[in-house]
VEXDREN-2710 file (C-alpha; in Angstrom, 1 decimal):
% VEXDREN-2710
k/r/px/py/pz
1/UNK/100.8/132.4/110.3
2/UNK/98.4/130.7/112.3
3/UNK/95.4/131.2/109.7
4/UNK/97.0/129.4/107.0
5/UNK/98.4/127.0/109.4
6/UNK/94.4/125.7/110.5
7/UNK/93.6/126.3/106.5
8/UNK/95.7/124.0/105.2
9/UNK/94.8/121.6/108.5
10/UNK/90.8/122.2/107.5
11/UNK/92.2/121.4/103.9
12/UNK/94.1/118.1/104.7
13/UNK/90.8/116.8/106.6
14/UNK/89.0/117.2/104.4
15/UNK/91.2/115.8/101.2
16/UNK/91.3/112.5/103.9
17/UNK/87.2/112.2/103.6
18/UNK/87.1/112.7/100.1
19/UNK/89.1/110.0/99.2
20/UNK/88.3/107.7/102.5
21/UNK/84.0/107.5/101.3
22/UNK/84.6/105.9/98.1
23/UNK/84.5/102.8/98.1
24/UNK/81.9/102.5/101.3
25/UNK/79.7/104.6/99.0
26/UNK/80.1/102.3/95.7
27/UNK/79.5/99.2/97.9
28/UNK/76.4/100.7/99.5
29/UNK/74.9/101.4/95.9
30/UNK/75.6/98.3/95.1
31/UNK/74.5/96.0/98.1
32/UNK/71.2/98.3/98.6
33/UNK/70.2/97.0/95.2
34/UNK/71.4/93.9/94.8
35/UNK/68.3/92.2/93.3
36/UNK/67.9/95.1/90.7
37/UNK/71.5/94.7/89.1
38/UNK/71.0/90.7/89.4
39/UNK/67.9/91.2/87.1
40/UNK/69.7/93.4/85.3
41/UNK/72.6/91.2/84.1
42/UNK/70.3/88.6/84.5
43/UNK/72.6/87.0/86.9
44/UNK/71.4/84.7/90.0
45/UNK/72.3/85.4/93.3
46/UNK/75.8/82.9/93.5
47/UNK/77.1/85.2/90.2
48/UNK/76.5/88.1/92.6
49/UNK/78.0/86.9/95.5
50/UNK/81.2/85.9/92.5
51/UNK/81.4/89.6/92.0
52/UNK/81.8/90.2/95.7
53/UNK/84.5/87.5/95.8
54/UNK/86.1/89.0/92.3
55/UNK/86.2/92.3/94.4
56/UNK/87.7/91.2/97.3
57/UNK/90.4/89.2/95.8
58/UNK/91.4/91.8/93.6
59/UNK/91.6/94.0/96.3
60/UNK/93.4/91.2/98.9
61/UNK/96.6/91.4/95.9
62/UNK/96.1/95.5/95.7
63/UNK/97.0/95.4/99.1
64/UNK/99.5/93.3/99.8
65/UNK/101.2/95.4/97.6
66/UNK/100.0/98.8/98.7
67/UNK/103.2/99.9/100.5
68/UNK/105.5/98.3/97.4
69/UNK/103.6/100.6/94.9
70/UNK/103.9/103.9/97.9
71/UNK/107.7/103.1/97.5
72/UNK/108.1/102.6/93.9
73/UNK/105.8/105.4/92.2
74/UNK/105.4/107.3/95.5
75/UNK/102.0/107.7/97.0
76/UNK/100.0/110.3/94.9
77/UNK/101.0/108.5/91.7
78/UNK/99.6/105.3/93.2
79/UNK/96.4/107.3/94.6
80/UNK/95.8/108.9/91.2
81/UNK/95.9/105.5/89.1
82/UNK/93.8/103.3/91.9
83/UNK/91.0/106.2/91.1
84/UNK/91.8/105.7/87.4
85/UNK/91.4/102.2/87.7
86/UNK/88.4/102.8/90.2
87/UNK/86.4/104.9/87.4
88/UNK/87.1/101.9/85.1
89/UNK/85.9/99.2/86.8
90/UNK/82.6/101.2/87.4
91/UNK/82.4/102.4/84.1
92/UNK/83.0/98.5/82.9
93/UNK/80.1/97.5/85.7
94/UNK/77.7/99.6/84.8
95/UNK/78.0/99.1/81.2
96/UNK/77.8/94.9/81.5
97/UNK/75.2/93.2/79.7
98/UNK/76.0/89.9/81.0
99/UNK/77.2/88.4/84.9
100/UNK/81.1/87.8/83.2
101/UNK/81.1/91.9/82.3
102/UNK/79.8/92.8/85.8
103/UNK/82.5/90.5/87.2
104/UNK/85.0/92.1/85.4
105/UNK/84.1/95.3/86.4
106/UNK/84.3/94.7/89.6
107/UNK/87.3/93.1/89.9
108/UNK/89.1/96.2/88.1
109/UNK/87.0/98.6/91.2
110/UNK/88.5/95.9/93.8
111/UNK/92.2/96.9/92.0
112/UNK/92.0/100.9/92.6
113/UNK/89.3/100.6/95.7
114/UNK/91.5/98.9/98.0
115/UNK/93.8/101.8/97.7
116/UNK/91.4/104.2/99.2
117/UNK/90.8/103.1/102.8
118/UNK/94.6/102.3/103.8
119/UNK/95.8/105.9/102.2
120/UNK/93.4/107.7/103.9
121/UNK/94.1/105.8/107.1
122/UNK/97.8/106.4/106.9
123/UNK/97.8/110.1/106.2
124/UNK/95.4/110.5/109.5
125/UNK/98.6/108.8/111.6
126/UNK/100.6/111.5/109.7
127/UNK/99.0/114.3/111.3
128/UNK/100.2/116.3/113.9
129/UNK/99.5/114.6/117.2
130/UNK/97.4/117.3/118.6
131/UNK/95.0/117.4/115.3
132/UNK/94.9/113.4/115.1
133/UNK/92.0/112.7/117.6
134/UNK/90.3/114.9/115.0
135/UNK/91.4/113.3/112.0
136/UNK/90.2/110.3/113.6
137/UNK/86.7/111.3/113.8
138/UNK/86.8/112.9/110.3
139/UNK/88.0/109.3/109.0
140/UNK/85.4/107.9/110.5
141/UNK/82.4/109.9/110.0
142/UNK/83.6/109.8/106.4
143/UNK/83.4/106.1/106.3
144/UNK/79.7/106.5/107.7
145/UNK/78.7/109.1/105.4
146/UNK/79.3/107.1/102.9
147/UNK/77.9/103.8/103.9
148/UNK/74.3/106.3/104.4
149/UNK/74.1/108.1/101.5
150/UNK/74.9/104.9/99.1
151/UNK/70.9/103.5/99.7
152/UNK/69.8/106.9/100.0
153/UNK/70.8/107.7/97.0
154/UNK/70.6/104.6/95.5
155/UNK/67.0/104.7/96.0
156/UNK/66.4/107.5/94.1
157/UNK/69.1/106.8/90.9
158/UNK/67.6/103.3/90.6
159/UNK/63.8/105.1/90.3
160/UNK/64.8/107.8/88.0
161/UNK/67.6/105.9/86.0
162/UNK/67.6/102.0/86.4
163/UNK/70.5/100.0/87.9
164/UNK/73.3/101.2/85.6
165/UNK/73.3/104.8/87.8
166/UNK/74.5/102.6/90.6
167/UNK/77.3/101.9/89.4
168/UNK/78.0/105.2/87.1
169/UNK/76.4/107.3/90.2
170/UNK/80.1/107.4/92.1
171/UNK/81.7/108.9/88.7
172/UNK/80.7/112.3/90.0
173/UNK/82.5/112.0/93.1
174/UNK/86.2/110.7/91.6
175/UNK/87.2/114.7/90.0
176/UNK/86.8/115.9/93.9
177/UNK/89.0/112.8/94.8
178/UNK/91.4/113.4/92.2
179/UNK/92.0/117.0/93.7
180/UNK/92.2/115.3/97.0
181/UNK/94.8/113.1/95.9
182/UNK/97.2/116.6/94.8
183/UNK/96.2/117.9/98.0
184/UNK/97.4/115.6/100.4
185/UNK/101.0/115.6/101.8
186/UNK/102.3/112.1/100.2
187/UNK/105.5/110.3/100.3
188/UNK/107.7/110.7/97.1
189/UNK/109.3/107.4/95.5
190/UNK/111.4/105.4/98.2
191/UNK/115.3/105.1/97.2
192/UNK/114.8/101.1/98.0
193/UNK/111.8/100.0/97.4
194/UNK/110.2/96.6/99.0
195/UNK/111.0/94.0/96.7
196/UNK/108.5/90.6/96.4
197/UNK/110.5/88.0/94.2
198/UNK/107.7/86.7/91.7
199/UNK/107.2/83.4/93.3
200/UNK/105.7/85.2/96.7
201/UNK/103.8/86.8/94.5
202/UNK/102.0/84.0/92.5
203/UNK/101.6/81.8/95.8
204/UNK/99.8/84.7/97.4
205/UNK/97.8/85.1/94.3
206/UNK/96.8/81.5/94.4
207/UNK/95.9/81.6/98.4
208/UNK/93.9/84.4/97.9
209/UNK/91.7/82.8/95.2
210/UNK/91.4/79.4/96.6
211/UNK/90.3/81.1/99.6
212/UNK/87.8/83.3/98.1
213/UNK/86.4/80.6/95.8
214/UNK/85.9/78.2/99.2
215/UNK/83.8/80.8/100.9
216/UNK/81.7/81.5/97.4
217/UNK/81.5/78.0/96.9
218/UNK/81.4/76.0/100.4
219/UNK/77.6/76.7/100.9
220/UNK/76.6/76.1/97.1
221/UNK/79.0/72.7/97.1
222/UNK/78.8/71.4/100.9
223/UNK/77.3/68.1/99.9
224/UNK/77.5/67.9/96.0
225/UNK/81.0/67.8/95.5
226/UNK/82.8/67.7/99.3
227/UNK/85.9/66.2/97.9
228/UNK/86.6/69.1/95.6
229/UNK/86.2/71.5/98.2
230/UNK/88.5/69.4/100.7
231/UNK/91.3/69.7/97.7
232/UNK/90.8/73.1/97.2
233/UNK/91.6/73.6/100.8
234/UNK/95.1/71.6/100.8
235/UNK/95.6/73.7/97.9
236/UNK/94.9/76.9/99.7
237/UNK/96.8/75.9/102.8
238/UNK/99.7/74.8/100.5
239/UNK/100.0/77.8/98.6
240/UNK/99.7/79.8/102.0
241/UNK/102.7/78.1/103.7
242/UNK/105.0/78.5/100.3
243/UNK/103.7/81.9/100.4
244/UNK/105.2/82.4/104.4
245/UNK/108.0/80.4/103.4
246/UNK/109.5/82.5/100.5
247/UNK/108.3/85.5/102.5
248/UNK/110.2/85.0/105.0
249/UNK/113.3/84.2/103.4
250/UNK/113.6/86.9/100.1
251/UNK/111.1/89.6/101.1
252/UNK/112.8/92.8/101.9
253/UNK/110.3/93.9/104.4
254/UNK/109.8/91.2/106.2
255/UNK/111.2/92.0/109.8
256/UNK/108.2/95.0/109.4
257/UNK/105.7/92.0/109.8
258/UNK/107.5/90.4/112.3
259/UNK/106.4/93.3/114.9
260/UNK/103.2/92.2/114.2
261/UNK/103.1/88.5/116.1
262/UNK/101.3/89.7/118.9
263/UNK/97.9/88.2/120.2
264/UNK/96.7/91.8/120.8
265/UNK/96.8/92.5/117.4
266/UNK/95.0/89.2/116.2
267/UNK/92.2/89.3/118.4
268/UNK/91.7/92.4/117.0
269/UNK/91.7/91.1/113.4
270/UNK/89.4/88.5/114.3
271/UNK/86.8/91.1/115.7
272/UNK/87.3/93.0/113.1
273/UNK/86.7/90.0/111.0
274/UNK/83.0/89.3/113.0
275/UNK/82.1/92.9/112.9
276/UNK/82.6/93.6/109.0
277/UNK/80.9/89.9/108.3
278/UNK/78.0/91.1/110.5
279/UNK/77.5/94.3/108.9
280/UNK/78.2/92.9/105.0
281/UNK/75.4/90.2/105.5
282/UNK/73.1/93.2/107.1
283/UNK/73.7/95.0/103.8
284/UNK/72.6/92.4/101.9
285/UNK/69.2/91.7/103.6
286/UNK/68.2/94.5/104.8
287/UNK/67.3/95.8/101.1
288/UNK/65.2/92.4/100.6
289/UNK/63.6/93.0/104.3
290/UNK/62.3/96.4/103.3
291/UNK/61.1/96.3/99.5
292/UNK/60.4/92.8/99.2
293/UNK/58.7/91.7/102.2
294/UNK/57.9/94.8/103.9
295/UNK/56.8/96.7/100.8
296/UNK/58.3/100.0/101.0
297/UNK/58.9/101.5/97.6
298/UNK/62.1/102.3/96.5
299/UNK/63.1/105.6/97.7
300/UNK/61.9/105.0/100.9
301/UNK/64.1/101.9/101.6
302/UNK/67.0/103.8/100.6
303/UNK/66.1/106.4/103.5
304/UNK/65.4/103.4/106.0
305/UNK/68.5/101.9/105.1
306/UNK/70.5/104.8/105.9
307/UNK/69.3/105.3/109.0
308/UNK/72.0/102.6/110.5
309/UNK/74.5/104.4/109.6
310/UNK/73.4/107.5/110.5
311/UNK/72.9/106.7/114.0
312/UNK/76.3/105.2/113.6
313/UNK/77.7/108.7/112.9
314/UNK/75.8/110.4/116.4
315/UNK/77.3/107.0/118.3
316/UNK/80.8/107.6/116.4
317/UNK/80.8/111.5/117.8
318/UNK/79.6/110.5/121.4
319/UNK/82.3/108.1/122.0
320/UNK/85.0/110.4/120.3
321/UNK/83.8/113.3/122.7
322/UNK/83.5/110.7/125.8
323/UNK/87.3/109.6/124.8
324/UNK/88.6/113.1/124.2
325/UNK/87.2/113.9/127.3
326/UNK/89.1/111.1/129.2
327/UNK/85.9/109.9/130.2
328/UNK/85.3/106.9/128.0
329/UNK/84.3/103.6/129.3
330/UNK/87.3/100.5/129.2
331/UNK/87.3/98.5/125.8
332/UNK/85.6/95.4/127.4
333/UNK/82.8/98.0/128.7
334/UNK/81.9/99.2/125.2
335/UNK/82.7/96.0/123.3
336/UNK/80.1/94.5/125.9
337/UNK/77.8/97.2/125.1
338/UNK/77.8/97.0/121.2
339/UNK/77.4/93.2/121.7
340/UNK/73.9/94.2/123.9
341/UNK/73.1/96.5/121.2
342/UNK/73.2/93.6/118.6
343/UNK/71.2/91.4/120.8
344/UNK/68.6/94.0/121.1
345/UNK/68.7/94.6/117.8
346/UNK/68.3/91.3/116.5
347/UNK/65.6/90.1/118.9
348/UNK/63.8/93.3/117.9
349/UNK/63.9/92.7/114.3
350/UNK/63.0/89.0/114.4
351/UNK/59.6/90.2/116.4
352/UNK/58.4/92.5/113.2
353/UNK/55.4/91.2/111.0
354/UNK/54.5/92.3/107.6
355/UNK/52.3/95.0/108.6
356/UNK/55.4/97.0/110.5
357/UNK/55.5/100.6/110.3
358/UNK/58.1/102.5/108.8
359/UNK/58.8/104.1/112.3
360/UNK/59.1/100.8/114.5
361/UNK/61.6/99.9/112.0
362/UNK/63.9/102.8/111.5
363/UNK/63.9/103.0/115.4
364/UNK/64.8/99.3/115.7
365/UNK/67.8/100.2/113.4
366/UNK/69.4/103.0/115.3
367/UNK/70.6/99.9/117.4
368/UNK/72.3/98.7/114.9
369/UNK/74.2/102.0/113.7
370/UNK/74.9/101.7/117.3
371/UNK/76.7/98.1/117.3
372/UNK/78.6/99.0/114.3
373/UNK/79.8/102.4/115.6
374/UNK/81.3/101.4/119.2
375/UNK/82.4/97.7/118.2
376/UNK/84.5/99.0/115.5
377/UNK/86.4/101.9/117.5
378/UNK/86.6/99.6/120.0
379/UNK/88.2/97.0/118.2
380/UNK/91.0/99.7/116.2
381/UNK/91.8/101.1/119.5
382/UNK/92.7/97.9/121.5
383/UNK/93.9/96.7/117.9
384/UNK/96.9/99.1/117.4
385/UNK/97.4/100.4/120.5
386/UNK/100.6/98.7/121.1
387/UNK/101.6/98.2/117.2
388/UNK/104.9/100.3/116.8
389/UNK/104.9/103.3/114.2
390/UNK/107.3/101.5/112.2
391/UNK/104.6/98.3/111.5
392/UNK/101.6/100.9/111.2
393/UNK/101.2/100.5/107.2
394/UNK/102.0/96.8/107.6
395/UNK/99.4/96.5/110.3
396/UNK/96.5/98.6/108.3
397/UNK/97.2/96.5/104.8
398/UNK/96.6/93.3/106.8
399/UNK/93.5/94.3/108.5
400/UNK/92.0/95.8/105.2
401/UNK/92.8/93.1/103.7
402/UNK/91.0/90.9/106.5
403/UNK/88.0/93.6/105.8
404/UNK/88.0/92.5/102.4
405/UNK/87.8/89.0/103.0
406/UNK/84.9/89.3/105.6
407/UNK/82.9/91.2/103.3
408/UNK/82.9/89.0/100.6
409/UNK/82.3/86.0/103.1
410/UNK/79.2/88.0/104.5
411/UNK/77.9/88.6/101.0
412/UNK/78.0/85.0/100.2
413/UNK/76.6/83.6/103.3
414/UNK/73.8/85.6/103.5
415/UNK/73.0/85.0/100.0
416/UNK/73.0/80.9/100.7
417/UNK/71.3/81.7/104.0
418/UNK/68.8/83.6/102.2
419/UNK/68.2/80.8/99.5
420/UNK/68.5/77.9/101.7
421/UNK/65.5/79.5/104.0
422/UNK/63.4/80.7/101.3
423/UNK/63.1/77.6/99.7
424/UNK/62.3/75.9/103.2
425/UNK/59.8/78.1/104.1
426/UNK/58.1/78.6/100.6
427/UNK/57.5/74.9/100.4
428/UNK/56.1/74.5/104.1
429/UNK/53.8/77.6/103.4
430/UNK/52.8/76.2/99.8
431/UNK/51.6/73.1/101.5
432/UNK/48.4/75.4/102.1
433/UNK/48.1/76.7/99.3
434/UNK/45.5/74.5/97.7
435/UNK/42.1/73.9/97.4
436/UNK/41.5/71.5/100.1
437/UNK/43.0/74.5/102.9
438/UNK/40.4/76.4/105.0
439/UNK/42.7/78.8/104.9
440/UNK/43.2/78.9/101.1
441/UNK/39.6/78.8/100.7
442/UNK/39.0/82.0/103.1
443/UNK/41.8/84.2/101.8
444/UNK/40.2/83.3/97.9
445/UNK/36.7/84.5/99.5
446/UNK/38.0/87.6/101.3
447/UNK/39.9/88.1/97.8
448/UNK/36.6/88.1/95.7
449/UNK/35.0/90.8/98.2
450/UNK/37.7/93.3/98.2
451/UNK/39.1/93.0/94.7
452/UNK/35.8/91.6/92.7
453/UNK/36.7/93.0/89.3
454/UNK/39.7/90.2/89.3
455/UNK/39.3/87.2/88.3
456/UNK/39.9/83.8/89.7
457/UNK/42.9/83.4/88.2
458/UNK/44.6/86.9/89.1
459/UNK/43.5/86.6/92.6
460/UNK/45.6/83.3/92.5
461/UNK/48.4/85.6/91.1
462/UNK/48.0/87.8/94.0
463/UNK/47.9/85.2/96.5
464/UNK/51.2/83.4/95.2
465/UNK/53.1/87.2/95.5
466/UNK/51.9/87.0/99.7
467/UNK/53.2/83.2/99.5
468/UNK/56.6/84.7/98.3
469/UNK/56.6/87.8/100.5
470/UNK/55.9/86.0/103.6
471/UNK/58.9/83.5/102.5
472/UNK/61.1/86.4/102.4
473/UNK/59.7/87.6/105.4
474/UNK/59.9/84.5/107.5
475/UNK/63.7/84.0/106.2
476/UNK/64.7/87.9/107.2
477/UNK/63.7/86.9/110.6
478/UNK/65.8/83.6/110.6
479/UNK/68.7/85.5/109.8
480/UNK/67.9/88.4/112.5
481/UNK/67.4/85.5/115.4
482/UNK/70.4/83.8/114.4
483/UNK/72.5/87.4/114.4
484/UNK/70.8/87.7/118.4
485/UNK/72.3/84.6/119.1
486/UNK/75.7/85.6/117.5
487/UNK/75.5/88.6/119.6
488/UNK/75.2/86.4/122.8
489/UNK/77.8/84.5/121.7
490/UNK/80.8/87.6/121.0
491/UNK/79.5/89.1/124.8
492/UNK/80.1/85.5/126.2
493/UNK/83.6/85.4/124.5
494/UNK/84.5/88.8/126.0
495/UNK/83.3/87.5/129.6
496/UNK/85.8/84.7/128.8
497/UNK/88.5/87.0/127.2
498/UNK/90.3/89.2/130.1
499/UNK/92.8/90.4/128.0
500/UNK/90.7/92.6/126.0
501/UNK/91.0/95.5/128.5
END
């Protein structure tokens, strides 16, 4: 009897992993090669961030209705339908010939992909108490593995098959996910499923859309159309207040949400938001640093970018081992340690130059992996340790809504930051790109000696390319310097917030 039980638990853990990693794998593939995707569909950074906004918007809607769908259709059918939608969205995005088609594909993927993270985590909560710790380890390792394989697989797919393979590359992993959905002991439809009035859903839709639009457009339109932004912010607030009023009066599950009104849970959501925003911004910036500023080829860049997540897997295993043995530091100590790792990462990355070796950059990225895993594990402990079992599903829905909004915000803000800094540094460097500048003439003279077979026009092209590379490099270094100060601010906030432990 013991062997079949162990085999059943192992099968269930494998199924959880196969479901959990899908969304992280797909996002890792696309974020790794955002520039190539933009070139393939003829989009700019603003339109690429709109695709991230569309994914997050439809994911938020799906997450809010996750429990409703599970109770009405049964979680197995809901998960299988989500996998089908995810596949359809990947197919549409991969076949896109315009930014609009790509945005539609990502929106469809958001409807499907939102279920994976929540469904897998809720299955971990249903494991026997003795195996729940192992389930959390498997769940966390699957997420980090998907994030690590994204750039690793993306570098090879992009070089061999082009940018479309970054969308279609996730399709071979969906049949195992369908198998996993059938293996999980998911619940049948409820006899009395939750009910949300149409007005409640529409006000949520309006609030979510306006919030995502503000996140995406504010950096672009802050000075050009401030009145539009203020009107949109006011409309978003009104929609949210209307949603709260409708939900409190009419939603059948409103009592479950009341259990989440505690400061520790809300502080935890803020911690999640900070972490996911920084991680998504990093995922957008690092490929630019590796391929554009440092000149590494695509497979090498993919390998380099996967280092953070592979290091995160090792840090997570070490922390989990300490937890299981009762030797782990306190939550505040763990959070402070992770902030120190992030500050060191930002400081060291802001000091690299165009000649930085692969080994040096990879070594620094280990610190980023430590920050990601330690910070998120400590925040998860603090956020959910006092959540009542009856409210756990709703607590995790809300947490994942925060995750999707933060990821979208990270991509949008990183995109605008890089555009602004690139323009500033390019203009400053271009002031020296003149026949009157001694540095320019010295560089041209050096090229004449090193590349005698080129014409002066071609040598000017080489110098222009170097000008763009230097501007990109300095912009990336500005980002890492900012990240260092954010880490120090987080550490200061933890010192002031004695209630974390």
